[in-house]
C-alpha positions as CSV (number, residue, x, y, z in Angstrom):
1,X,14.2,-15.7,-4.3
2,X,12.5,-16.3,-1.0
3,X,14.3,-13.3,0.5
4,X,13.7,-11.1,-2.0
5,X,9.8,-12.2,-2.4
6,X,9.2,-11.5,0.8
7,X,10.9,-7.8,1.0
8,X,8.6,-7.0,-2.6
9,X,5.6,-8.5,-0.4
10,X,6.4,-5.7,2.4
11,X,6.9,-3.2,0.3
12,X,3.4,-3.9,-1.4
13,X,1.8,-4.1,1.9
14,X,3.3,-0.8,3.4
15,X,2.9,1.0,0.1
16,X,-0.8,-0.2,-0.2
17,X,-1.9,0.3,3.4
18,X,-4.6,2.5,2.8
19,X,-5.9,-0.3,0.2
20,X,-5.5,-2.6,2.3
21,X,-7.3,-1.2,5.5
22,X,-10.1,0.2,3.8
23,X,-10.8,-3.5,1.6
24,X,-10.4,-5.0,5.3
25,X,-7.5,-7.3,4.4
26,X,-5.3,-6.2,7.2
27,X,-5.6,-9.9,9.4
28,X,-5.1,-11.7,5.4
29,X,-1.9,-9.5,4.9
30,X,-0.8,-10.0,8.5
31,X,-0.8,-13.7,8.2
32,X,0.7,-14.0,4.8
33,X,3.8,-11.9,6.1
34,X,4.0,-13.5,9.0
35,X,3.9,-17.1,7.3
36,X,7.0,-15.4,5.2
37,X,8.6,-14.1,7.8
38,X,8.8,-17.4,10.1
39,X,10.0,-19.1,7.0
40,X,12.5,-16.8,6.4
41,X,13.4,-16.9,10.1
42,X,13.4,-20.5,10.4
43,X,15.7,-20.8,6.9
44,X,18.1,-18.3,8.7
45,X,18.2,-20.2,11.7
46,X,19.1,-23.4,10.0
47,X,21.8,-21.5,8.2
48,X,22.9,-20.2,11.6
49,X,22.9,-23.4,13.2
50,X,25.5,-25.2,10.4
51,X,27.4,-21.1,11.0
52,X,27.6,-22.0,14.7
53,X,29.0,-25.5,14.1
54,X,31.1,-24.4,11.0
55,X,33.1,-21.6,11.9
56,X,34.8,-22.9,15.0
57,X,35.4,-26.0,13.2
58,X,37.3,-23.9,10.6
59,X,39.4,-21.9,13.2
60,X,40.3,-24.9,14.7
61,X,41.2,-26.6,11.4
62,X,43.1,-23.7,9.9
63,X,45.0,-23.5,13.5
64,X,45.7,-27.2,13.2
65,X,46.7,-26.9,9.7
66,X,49.1,-23.8,10.3
67,X,50.8,-25.7,13.3
68,X,51.5,-28.8,11.0
69,X,52.7,-27.1,8.4
70,X,55.3,-25.0,10.3
71,X,56.1,-27.9,12.6
72,X,56.5,-30.2,9.9
73,X,58.2,-27.6,7.5
74,X,60.9,-26.6,10.4
75,X,61.7,-30.5,11.1
76,X,62.0,-31.0,7.3
77,X,64.3,-27.8,7.1
78,X,66.6,-29.1,9.8
79,X,66.7,-32.6,9.3
80,X,69.4,-33.4,6.5
81,X,67.5,-35.7,5.0
82,X,64.7,-33.6,3.4
83,X,65.7,-31.2,0.2
84,X,63.5,-28.1,1.7
85,X,64.5,-24.7,2.7
86,X,62.9,-21.9,4.8
87,X,61.6,-20.3,1.4
88,X,60.1,-23.3,0.5
89,X,58.2,-23.5,3.6
90,X,57.1,-19.6,3.4
91,X,55.5,-20.0,-0.1
92,X,53.7,-22.6,0.8
93,X,52.1,-20.6,3.6
94,X,51.5,-17.8,1.4
95,X,49.5,-20.0,-0.4
96,X,47.6,-21.4,2.4
97,X,46.8,-17.7,3.2
98,X,45.3,-17.1,-0.4
99,X,43.3,-20.3,-0.1
100,X,41.7,-20.1,3.9
101,X,41.0,-16.1,3.5
102,X,37.7,-16.3,1.2
103,X,36.9,-19.6,3.3
104,X,37.0,-17.0,6.5
105,X,35.1,-14.4,4.8
106,X,32.5,-16.8,4.0
107,X,32.1,-17.6,7.7
108,X,31.9,-14.3,8.6
109,X,28.8,-13.5,6.1
110,X,27.2,-16.6,8.1
111,X,27.5,-14.9,11.3
112,X,26.4,-11.5,9.8
113,X,23.0,-13.5,9.2
114,X,22.5,-13.1,13.0
115,X,22.0,-9.5,12.5
116,X,18.7,-10.2,10.0
117,X,17.8,-12.2,12.3
118,X,17.1,-9.7,14.8
119,X,15.8,-7.2,12.1
120,X,13.3,-10.4,11.5
121,X,12.0,-10.5,15.0
122,X,11.6,-6.6,15.0
123,X,9.1,-7.2,11.7
124,X,7.0,-9.9,13.5
125,X,6.8,-7.5,16.5
126,X,5.3,-4.7,14.1
127,X,2.9,-6.9,13.0
128,X,1.7,-7.6,16.5
129,X,1.8,-3.9,17.7
130,X,-1.8,-2.7,18.8
131,X,-3.5,0.0,16.0
132,X,-3.8,3.1,17.2
133,X,-7.8,3.4,16.4
134,X,-9.9,0.5,17.6
135,X,-13.5,-0.9,18.1
136,X,-15.3,1.3,20.8
137,X,-16.7,-1.0,23.6
138,X,-20.0,-0.6,22.7
139,X,-19.2,-0.6,19.3
140,X,-22.1,-1.8,16.7
141,X,-22.2,-3.7,13.0
142,X,-25.7,-2.6,12.2
143,X,-26.1,0.8,10.6
144,X,-27.6,2.3,7.4
145,X,-24.9,3.4,4.9
146,X,-27.3,4.6,2.2
147,X,-28.5,7.5,4.8
148,X,-26.8,10.9,4.4
149,X,-23.3,11.1,5.2
150,X,-23.0,14.5,8.1
151,X,-19.8,16.2,9.4
152,X,-20.7,18.0,12.6
153,X,-18.3,20.7,14.0
154,X,-15.2,18.8,13.0
155,X,-11.9,19.2,13.9
156,X,-8.9,17.6,13.4
157,X,-5.1,18.2,12.9
158,X,-2.3,15.7,11.7
159,X,-0.2,15.0,15.1
160,X,0.8,18.3,16.9
161,X,0.4,20.0,13.8
162,X,-1.7,23.0,13.4
163,X,-5.4,22.2,12.8
164,X,-6.7,21.4,9.0
165,X,-10.3,21.2,10.3
166,X,-12.0,23.9,12.9
167,X,-16.0,23.3,13.0
168,X,-16.3,22.0,9.5
169,X,-20.2,21.4,8.6
170,X,-20.6,19.1,5.7
171,X,-23.8,16.7,4.6
172,X,-23.2,14.5,2.1
173,X,-26.9,13.2,0.8
174,X,-27.5,9.5,0.3
175,X,-27.8,8.2,-3.2
176,X,-26.4,11.4,-4.5
177,X,-23.0,12.3,-6.0
178,X,-21.1,15.0,-4.2
179,X,-18.0,16.6,-5.1
180,X,-15.3,18.0,-3.0
181,X,-12.9,20.7,-4.8
182,X,-10.5,23.0,-3.8
183,X,-6.6,23.7,-4.0
184,X,-4.2,21.7,-2.6
185,X,-3.7,21.0,1.0
186,X,-7.5,22.2,2.0
187,X,-8.6,18.7,3.2
188,X,-10.2,17.4,0.4
189,X,-8.4,13.5,0.7
190,X,-8.6,13.9,4.2
191,X,-12.3,14.0,4.5
192,X,-12.3,10.6,2.8
193,X,-10.0,9.6,5.1
194,X,-11.4,10.6,8.7
195,X,-14.7,8.9,6.8
196,X,-13.1,5.5,6.8
197,X,-11.4,6.2,10.4
198,X,-8.2,6.0,8.9
199,X,-7.8,8.6,11.2
200,X,-10.2,10.1,13.8
201,X,-11.3,13.6,14.3
202,X,-9.9,15.5,17.2
203,X,-13.4,17.4,18.0
204,X,-17.1,17.0,16.6
205,X,-18.7,13.9,14.9
206,X,-18.9,12.2,11.8
207,X,-22.3,10.2,11.1
208,X,-23.5,7.7,8.4
209,X,-27.7,7.5,8.6
210,X,-27.4,8.9,11.8
211,X,-24.9,6.3,13.6
212,X,-21.8,8.0,14.5
213,X,-18.9,6.2,12.5
214,X,-16.8,5.7,16.0
215,X,-19.5,3.4,17.4
216,X,-19.5,1.4,14.7
217,X,-17.4,-2.1,14.0
218,X,-14.3,-0.5,12.0
219,X,-14.4,-3.9,9.6
220,X,-18.1,-3.2,9.1
221,X,-17.5,0.4,8.3
222,X,-15.2,-0.1,5.9
223,X,-17.1,-3.0,4.2
224,X,-19.7,0.1,3.2
225,X,-16.8,2.0,1.2
226,X,-15.6,1.2,-2.5
227,X,-12.6,3.3,-3.3
228,X,-11.0,4.5,-6.6
229,X,-8.2,6.6,-6.2
230,X,-4.9,8.4,-8.0
231,X,-2.4,6.3,-6.5
232,X,-3.6,2.5,-7.3
233,X,-2.1,0.1,-5.2
234,X,-1.2,-2.8,-8.1
235,X,-0.1,-6.0,-6.8
236,X,3.0,-8.2,-8.7
237,X,0.2,-11.2,-9.7
238,X,-2.0,-11.4,-12.5
239,X,-4.7,-8.9,-13.1
240,X,-7.5,-11.2,-12.2
241,X,-5.9,-11.5,-8.7
242,X,-5.3,-8.1,-8.4
243,X,-9.3,-7.5,-8.7
244,X,-10.1,-10.6,-6.7
245,X,-8.5,-8.4,-4.2
246,X,-11.4,-6.3,-3.3
247,X,-13.3,-9.6,-2.6
248,X,-11.2,-12.5,-2.2
249,X,-14.3,-14.5,-1.8
250,X,-15.9,-13.5,-4.7
251,X,-17.1,-16.4,-7.6
252,X,-15.4,-16.6,-11.0
253,X,-18.6,-15.1,-12.8
254,X,-18.6,-12.0,-10.6
255,X,-15.3,-11.2,-11.2
256,X,-15.5,-11.4,-14.9
257,X,-18.6,-9.5,-14.6
258,X,-17.0,-6.6,-12.4
259,X,-14.1,-6.9,-15.4
260,X,-16.7,-6.7,-18.2
261,X,-18.3,-3.6,-16.3
262,X,-14.6,-1.5,-16.4
263,X,-13.9,-2.6,-19.7
264,X,-10.9,-4.6,-18.7
265,X,-12.2,-8.6,-19.3
266,X,-10.4,-8.3,-22.9
267,X,-6.6,-7.7,-21.2
268,X,-7.0,-10.8,-18.9
269,X,-7.8,-13.0,-21.5
270,X,-5.1,-11.6,-23.5
271,X,-2.4,-11.9,-20.9
272,X,-4.0,-14.8,-19.1
273,X,-2.3,-15.9,-15.5
274,X,0.9,-13.2,-16.1
275,X,2.0,-11.1,-13.4
276,X,1.9,-7.3,-14.2
277,X,5.1,-6.4,-12.7
278,X,6.0,-4.7,-9.6
279,X,3.4,-2.0,-9.1
280,X,2.1,-2.8,-12.1
281,X,5.2,-1.8,-14.1
282,X,3.6,-3.2,-17.1
283,X,0.5,-1.4,-17.3
284,X,-0.5,1.9,-18.5
285,X,-2.1,4.4,-16.4
286,X,-5.8,3.7,-17.5
287,X,-5.3,-0.1,-17.2
288,X,-4.4,0.4,-13.7
289,X,-7.6,2.8,-13.2
290,X,-9.7,0.4,-15.1
291,X,-8.2,-2.3,-12.5
292,X,-9.4,0.2,-9.6
293,X,-12.7,0.5,-11.2
294,X,-13.0,-3.3,-11.5
295,X,-12.3,-3.6,-7.9
296,X,-14.9,-1.3,-6.9
297,X,-17.8,-3.3,-9.3
298,X,-16.6,-6.2,-7.4
299,X,-16.8,-4.8,-4.2
300,X,-20.3,-3.7,-4.5
301,X,-20.1,-1.6,-1.4
302,X,-22.9,1.4,-1.1
303,X,-20.7,3.9,-0.8
304,X,-18.2,4.7,-3.4
305,X,-15.4,6.9,-2.9
306,X,-13.2,8.6,-5.8
307,X,-10.0,10.1,-4.6
308,X,-8.8,12.1,-7.7
309,X,-9.5,9.0,-9.7
310,X,-8.6,10.5,-13.2
311,X,-5.8,13.2,-12.8
312,X,-3.2,11.2,-13.6
313,X,-4.6,10.4,-16.6
314,X,-4.5,12.3,-20.0
315,X,-8.0,13.9,-21.3
316,X,-8.2,11.1,-23.9
317,X,-8.2,8.3,-21.7
318,X,-10.5,10.0,-19.0
319,X,-13.2,10.7,-21.6
320,X,-12.7,6.3,-22.4
321,X,-13.0,5.8,-18.8
322,X,-15.9,8.1,-17.6
323,X,-18.5,5.9,-18.6
324,X,-17.0,3.2,-16.4
325,X,-17.3,5.6,-13.5
326,X,-20.8,6.6,-14.3
327,X,-22.2,2.7,-14.0
328,X,-20.0,2.8,-10.9
329,X,-22.0,5.4,-9.6
330,X,-25.4,4.1,-10.5
331,X,-27.1,3.4,-6.9
332,X,-24.7,4.4,-4.5
333,X,-23.8,7.2,-2.2
334,X,-20.9,8.9,-4.3
335,X,-17.9,11.3,-2.8
336,X,-15.9,12.6,-5.7
337,X,-12.2,14.4,-4.8
338,X,-11.1,15.9,-7.9
339,X,-8.7,18.8,-8.7
340,X,-10.1,18.9,-12.3
341,X,-13.9,20.7,-12.2
342,X,-14.6,19.6,-15.4
343,X,-14.9,15.9,-13.9
344,X,-17.7,16.7,-11.1
345,X,-19.8,19.5,-13.2
346,X,-22.4,16.7,-13.4
347,X,-22.4,16.3,-9.2
348,X,-25.8,16.7,-7.2
349,X,-23.6,19.1,-4.9
350,X,-20.4,20.2,-5.2
351,X,-18.5,21.5,-2.1
352,X,-15.4,23.9,-2.3
353,X,-13.2,23.9,0.8
354,X,-10.2,26.7,1.4
355,X,-7.8,26.0,3.6
356,X,-9.7,23.7,5.5
357,X,-13.0,26.2,5.7
358,X,-16.6,25.1,3.6
359,X,-16.7,28.3,1.2
360,X,-19.2,27.3,-1.0
361,X,-21.6,24.5,-2.1
362,X,-24.0,24.1,-5.0
363,X,-24.6,22.5,-8.3
364,X,-22.3,23.6,-11.0
365,X,-24.8,26.1,-12.6
366,X,-25.1,27.8,-9.3
367,X,-21.9,28.4,-8.3
368,X,-20.8,29.4,-11.7
369,X,-23.5,32.0,-11.3
370,X,-22.6,33.2,-8.0
371,X,-19.1,34.4,-9.7
372,X,-17.1,32.6,-6.5
373,X,-14.2,30.4,-6.1
374,X,-15.4,27.8,-7.8
375,X,-15.8,30.0,-10.7
376,X,-12.5,31.3,-10.4
377,X,-11.1,28.0,-10.3
378,X,-13.1,26.5,-13.0
379,X,-12.1,29.7,-15.5
380,X,-8.4,29.3,-14.6
381,X,-8.6,25.7,-15.3
382,X,-10.2,26.3,-18.8
383,X,-8.0,28.5,-19.9
384,X,-5.1,26.0,-19.0
385,X,-6.5,23.4,-20.7
386,X,-7.7,25.6,-23.6
387,X,-3.7,26.6,-24.1
388,X,-3.0,22.8,-24.4
């Protein structure tokens, strides 16, 4: 059970790495998994120590028994006073083999644990790897998260691939709701990743309130964000603990208030402390989404990032959750990445991307009158949903 829990813990943390990083919980998760690694390693060392004693003892005992049986049996066969023949000795030896073989396999199993110890050591080394993105030597903590977010001449490519952005300029006004739309692969989610420094730009700069984000302490920068994404990371804990993950130091009343705002408090009361299953297997898509919204309320950060927050939901569920999202955006700089254009029609400004380029921007009504790419995408989606 300890090993299974350890493996599940690693899987949850790796799959939820984006949530872990933006929530600022890297050190907490690292310490938790290092403690688990140490416990498993100590257990295996004890087993290995026992195996180091048991296996040679078993081999010596087996050899001694075989020698005793063969020597004693040979003596009894040759001596006239014993009614034992060679066939009886052979049958006895075969019985010994049937008994000793499973015991030998068990000893080999213990020996195989040495390989697992090597793997655990590798996991421990990974936890101590230096991150690729670190604080600059002159990084500061103070900045104005309520200010404008500006991308100036930004270039970026994943690894050695083709540039996704090359000279991209965008400005998201502080306190307003801005939406980023476009086809799959146009770079919508990448912009959010660059803002939170999950990746760094390869050229140009990103500023918040006039302060370059690469001159900010990473922890300070990420504390300014709340994220509600399509791929919600749900841990195999209670709903309460899943919400509290966004702010482990939050008071009980604050967690309840966040749950009420996200309209999931009743579910907490009905389920109590029951775990929700791996990856939230016991929850519906809408319930998972409400957990993510409750986390954002609890975190209470000045900048809200909504990354395809309702795209996995059916239209009826989306409408029920929209009210909670509207409450969440109040008083915050909000960036919405959406494929479903009906979800962003009320945004203060809509930015339309195509293959990493900004091709249009404006309010919904102005973009519709322009009859450009946005209008084409909107009409195409409307026809598709009307057919459904």
